[in-house]
N, C-alpha and C positions, 0 to 999 in steps of 0.2 A: 540752730540758726544757718538761716537759709541762706545762698548767696544770690546775687545777680551779676550785675556783668563786673568787669573788673575795674572799672573805674566806680562803681558803687558798689560793694560786695555789703550785703544788709546783715548787720548783727543785732538777732532777737533775746533781750532777755527778760523773759515775762514773769521771773520769778524774782525781779532786781526789786527793792527795797532797801528804804535807809538801813543805816547798821547796829540796827537796835536787835536785841534777842529775838523776837518775834522773827526775824529773818531769815531764810532759809539759806546759811553760809553756801559758797561756791565749793567744788568739790574739791576734796584736799589731794595733796601732790601726790599722797601715796595711793591713790586709788586709779593705777596706770591701767588696768584691764577698762575701766569705763572709761576713762581718758582715749584710749586707742578707740573704744566703739564708738565712742562718741565724733572721733576724727576719721573714721574709717568709710564714712560714703561724703569725703571730701570731693565735693565737685569741679569739672573743669577748671572754674575760676580759679584755682590755687596754681593755672600753670602760667595764670597770664597778668603779673604785677604791674600795673601801671608803671610806665615809661619814663613820664613826666616825671622831673623833679616834685618833691613833696611841696615843696613853699610857692611854687606856682598856682597851687590850688587854694594854700591856706592865705596867700597875700591878694586873693580875688577879694574884693570888697562888693561887686554887684552879683546879682545873681542868685541862684539857690545856694544855700550853706551847706546842703549836702549832708546833714545829720538832722537825727530826729531823736524826741526826748518824749517818754511818758511821764505822767504826774500820779504818783503813790498816793496810797490813803493818807497820809501826813504832810502831803502836798508837797513832798520833795522832786524834782526832777531828775531822770536815769536814763542813761543812752538807750535808745531801741532800735535804731539803726543808722547805717551812715559809709560815705565811701571809705576806700580804705585809708585814706588820706585822714580824714578828719576823724575817725579812729584810732588811728596813731596820733593824732595831736591829742585828744581826749586822755590818749594810754597816759600822754607825756606832757599834761598841761600845765601850766606855772601857773594857776591859781585853784582852780579846782581839781581836789582828790576823791575819787571814788573808789573803795580800797574793792567793792564790790566787782565793780566793772574790770580793774583791772586784773585781779584773780581769774574771772570769767574771760577775758580777754585771754591770757596767757594761755589759760585751759582749754581752748577751745579753737584757737587762733588756726589749725590748719585746717579750718573746716572752707574758707575762705580767701588765705593767703598760707605762701609757704612759709616754713622758718627761715630759709634762706632770704626770702622776698621781705619778712617783715622787719629780718635785723637789717637788709638794704635799706628800708625805708626809716629806722630809727638811726642809723648814721645820717641821712639825709635829712632828718630833722635836726639831728644836733649840729647841723650846719646855718646855725641862725642868722640871718641879715643883721650888720651890724647897727642899723637902725631901731632894729627889737630893743627897748627897753628892759625885756623879761629874757634876754640871753642867759644868764648866769642859773636863773632858778629854772628855764628848761633844761640845760646841763644837769642841775642836778634830780629834776625827775628822770631824767634818762638813764642817770645812774643808779637810780633807785629800782627803775625799772628794769634795766641791766641785771642788777643784781640780784631780783626776787627770779627772774626768769633762768639766771645760773643755778639759784640754789635748789630752785624746785621742778624744771624741766630740762635738767641738763641732759637727758635723751633728745632733746630736740637738736642739739647743736653736732651737726657733722663734724669732721677734721678739717674741712675748709672753712667753715663757720667759725671753729675754734683760732684757728690760726689770722681770719680775719679780724676777729674779736682782739684777740692779742695784740695786732699791730695798731688798731684804733686804742685802744688804753694806751700802750706804753709809747704811741707815738701822737697821736692827735691829741687825745685828754691830756697828757703830759704838756705839750706845749701849752699848752690855755693854763696850767699850774694847778692842775687838782692835783696832788702830791700825795695826799692821803687818799683820796677817792683811786687813782692809779693802782696805790699799796693794796690797797682792801680787793678790789676785783683780780687784782693779779695774784693774790692769795686765794680767795675763793677759784678763780681756774684752777690754780695747781692743786687745790686741795680737791676738789670733783676730779680733776686728771689721774690723781694719784689715789684716791679712794681717802684721803685721810680722814680721820673724824673732825667733826665742827668744833669740837671744845677747842680745838689750836686757834681757833678765830675770834675766841669769844671776848678777847682784848679790844675787839674794835665790831664785831657784830654784836656783842652785849644778847640780846634775844631776838628769837625770830618776829618778836612783835615790834621792833623798832621802825619798820617799811610803815607800819601803820599809825606812826604816831607823828607823822608830818602834819602840820598846820594847813588848814585851809588856803592861805595864802604864805610866801614864803621867799618874797622876793627881799626879805632880809637875810634868810638864812645862807650858813656861810658853811664851810667842808664840816667845821667841828660840830655844828649840830645834826648834819646827816650821818654823821658818823656814830653820833652820842646813843 
């Protein structure tokens, strides 16, 4: 995961491919030692998170797109590199769901951005311009990414990050009417903080695989579908 400048951090996923059985899965959440080693060589790029709002770049229609893709043997495209803003956009994209990229990004993000910086960019991404017809879909993608991040890598969250996330969930998301999602994420945070068994959340989380069952297009997805 080499990095470049703060505005164009490069993510390289040389082993990425389709979700078929021949694809080597991304590192498991339990591989704490290997993850620590993977992130231990974090470069100075993590110290300089882009200061401009993410939407300034995302709404720019001229010039370079700041993201590149590789084509695998099945002729499917996968992210190979991109700016921080474009990678966060891909992480929470309204129509393209790449489970390998999401898992690999969360596993390795400290190589090119701090966890604090990533959370801040996710908050910025949530503030979708009212003119964007995919606003609800993006919100649901963000909810899913936050759930996966909390579940898999809660050690990334400092006490200040937890407090910022709690306020975001109970204030900002609640204002938009995502009551079920607010309850799910709040309970998940409480569970992680208290070290309670995930079995207490089975009535909403069902199985760990639910996050991999989202369709490629989710414009019509509602909260009930996300939580199913």
